Each structure stands twice: as structure tokens, then as C-alpha cells.
C-alpha positions in Angstrom: 137.0 122.3 167.0 136.4 119.0 166.1 138.8 116.7 163.9 137.6 114.6 160.8 139.2 111.8 160.1 139.1 111.0 156.8 139.9 107.4 155.6 141.6 106.9 152.5 140.2 103.9 150.1 143.0 101.4 149.2 143.2 100.3 145.6 141.5 96.9 144.7 144.0 95.3 142.1 142.6 92.7 139.9 139.3 92.4 141.4 140.4 91.1 144.6 138.6 91.1 147.5 135.0 91.9 146.0 132.0 91.8 148.1 130.8 88.4 146.3 133.8 86.8 147.5 133.2 84.7 150.4 136.6 84.4 151.8 139.3 86.7 150.9 142.4 84.6 149.5 146.2 85.9 149.2 147.0 87.0 145.9 148.9 84.5 144.2 150.2 85.9 140.7 149.3 89.0 138.4 148.4 86.5 135.4 144.9 85.5 136.5 142.1 87.5 138.2 140.4 85.8 141.3 139.9 82.1 141.0 137.6 80.3 143.3 139.5 76.8 144.8 137.3 73.8 144.1 135.6 73.1 147.4 134.1 70.1 148.9 130.9 71.2 147.0 132.3 71.4 143.8 134.1 67.8 144.1 130.8 66.1 144.7 130.0 66.7 141.2 130.3 62.6 139.5 132.7 62.2 136.7 129.8 59.8 135.0 128.0 63.1 134.9 130.7 64.9 133.1 130.7 62.5 130.2 127.1 62.5 129.8 126.9 66.2 129.7 129.9 66.2 127.0 127.8 63.5 125.0 125.1 66.1 125.1 126.7 68.5 123.5 126.6 68.6 119.5 130.0 67.5 118.4 129.4 68.7 115.0 128.7 72.4 115.9 132.1 72.3 117.7 133.8 70.7 115.3 132.7 73.4 112.3 133.2 76.2 114.5 136.8 74.9 115.2 137.6 74.3 111.7 136.5 77.5 110.3 139.5 80.2 110.6 138.8 83.3 111.1 138.1 85.7 107.9 138.0 89.3 107.8 134.5 90.6 107.2 133.3 91.7 103.3 132.3 95.2 104.2 131.6 96.0 100.4 129.1 92.9 100.3 127.8 93.7 103.3 126.9 97.2 102.1 125.9 96.0 98.9 123.4 93.6 100.5 122.0 96.5 102.4 121.9 98.9 100.0 119.6 96.1 97.6 117.2 95.8 100.8 117.1 99.6 101.1 116.4 99.8 97.7 113.6 97.1 97.2 111.7 98.3 100.1 112.0 101.9 99.2 110.6 100.8 95.7 107.7 99.0 98.2 107.1 101.5 99.8 106.6 104.4 96.9 104.7 101.6 94.8 102.1 101.4 97.9 102.0 105.3 98.3 101.3 105.8 94.5 98.4 102.9 95.2 97.1 104.7 98.3 97.2 108.7 96.7 95.2 107.2 93.5 92.7 105.6 95.8 92.1 108.8 97.7 92.7 111.1 94.7 89.8 109.8 92.2 86.4 110.5 93.8 83.7 108.9 92.7 81.8 111.9 91.8 79.5 111.9 88.5 78.7 115.3 87.1 74.8 116.3 87.1 73.4 116.1 83.4 69.7 115.9 83.4 67.8 119.2 85.0 66.6 117.2 88.0 70.4 116.2 89.0 71.4 119.9 88.2 68.6 120.9 90.7 69.2 118.4 93.5 73.2 119.5 93.1 72.1 123.1 93.2 70.4 122.0 96.4 73.1 120.2 98.0 76.2 122.3 97.2 74.7 125.9 96.7 78.4 127.5 97.2 79.8 125.3 94.6 77.2 126.0 92.4 77.2 129.3 92.4 81.0 129.4 91.9 80.4 127.3 88.7 77.8 129.3 87.6 79.6 132.2 88.0 82.4 130.8 86.1 80.1 129.7 83.4 79.2 133.3 82.9 82.4 134.7 82.9 83.6 132.3 80.1 80.3 133.0 78.1 80.6 136.4 78.3 84.1 136.2 76.8 83.0 134.2 74.3 79.9 136.4 73.4 82.5 139.7 73.0 84.5 137.5 70.5 81.6 136.3 68.7 80.2 140.0 68.5 83.4 141.3 67.2 83.1 138.6 64.3 79.5 139.8 63.5 80.7 143.5 63.4 83.3 142.7 61.1 80.9 140.5 59.1 78.3 143.0 59.0 80.7 145.7 57.6 82.3 143.7 55.0 78.4 142.7 54.0 77.8 146.5 53.6 80.7 147.1 51.7 79.8 144.2 49.5 76.6 145.7 49.2 77.9 149.1 48.3 80.3 148.0 45.7 77.2 146.1 44.0 75.2 149.2 44.0 77.6 151.2 42.7 78.1 148.5 39.9 74.6 148.5 38.9 74.7 152.4 38.9 77.6 152.5 36.7 76.1 149.9 34.5 72.6 152.5 33.8 74.8 155.8 34.0 78.2 155.4 32.9 79.0 159.1 33.6 78.2 158.2 37.3 81.7 159.1 38.5 81.2 163.0 37.0 78.1 163.2 38.6 79.5 162.2 42.0 82.2 164.7 41.5 80.3 167.6 40.7 78.8 170.3 43.4 76.0 170.7 41.7 74.7 167.3 42.2 75.7 167.5 46.0 73.5 170.5 46.3 70.6 169.2 44.6 70.5 166.0 47.1 70.8 168.1 50.1 67.6 169.7 48.9 
């Protein structure tokens, strides 16, 4: 059997001894992390360059940043602003949607009015023409039935009126018409 040697990793406290460090320095204190001591390269930076860089920085920005104390964010105002923006955008989108739907929903179609236009419509859209024709026949049939009923009622009424007028004239000429009408002799005579 072969023995496998396991190497245990050692902890790396406070980011010391990372691979980006060029040299390993002893741990100095627990209050700071890795700090690279100034080397000769860094010391070559002139102090005149530092003052120029400081002069180039906008001092007003630094002062205003320092003068402002920390203030807790006003979440109610932020919420209200976001809600107002959301509602405004929502209304804009709804108005745009309404505008687009009206543009799409209204076709530029004109109904045929003359016999030539109707014939052209029949040739262009035969299925639609047949459906429209069927609907028109159904509606006209329904209206015809209503008119026929009214006509039959009017005819019955006219017959009643003419009968009443005839009876009235007969009563004027023959005042004993009621007696004659009820007698059996008259009915036998009328049948012969």
C-alpha cells in the first residue's frame, strides 16, 4: 500500500501572504491589513508634483462634500416620486395604446350604394355577400310575417265593419230582420 500524504492548508489571517505581494513581510499588528512600505520607486515622486495635483483638484467639490452632514434618506419622498413617475408613464402608455387601437380599429371602408358598386362587392367578397344576403332575407321574412299578421287583422276588421254596415242597412229596410233571422222557415228557404 502506498501512503498518501495530506498537506493541511494554513490559514491566511488578514490577507497576508497573498500571491500579489512581492515580498513577504512579518505581521506587524492586527489593526491593519497588508501595507507596502514605501520603496525607492515611490520616493522618486517629487513633492512639486504632489502640490500640482492638489491644485488641480476642485476644492469646491471637496468642501461641499465635507460640509454636508449625513442625512437619512427620505423613503416616503422617494416612493412618492417613483409612484408619480410610474403613473405618468402608465397614462402615456395607455393613451398611446388607445391611439393605436383607434387607428387599427377603424377601417377605411365605404359601403356600396349603387348597383355597380354592389356588383363589384359581390365579385370581390362572394362569401361576405352571401352572408349579408342571408341576413337580409331573414330580416325581411320576419318583417313580412309581422306585416301579414297586421294585414289579416285589418281584413278581419274591415269584414266586421262591412257586415255591421250591411246589417244596419238591412235593419233600415226591414225592421223585422231580427225575427226573420231567428225563424227556421227563413233558413230552410235560404238553403233551397
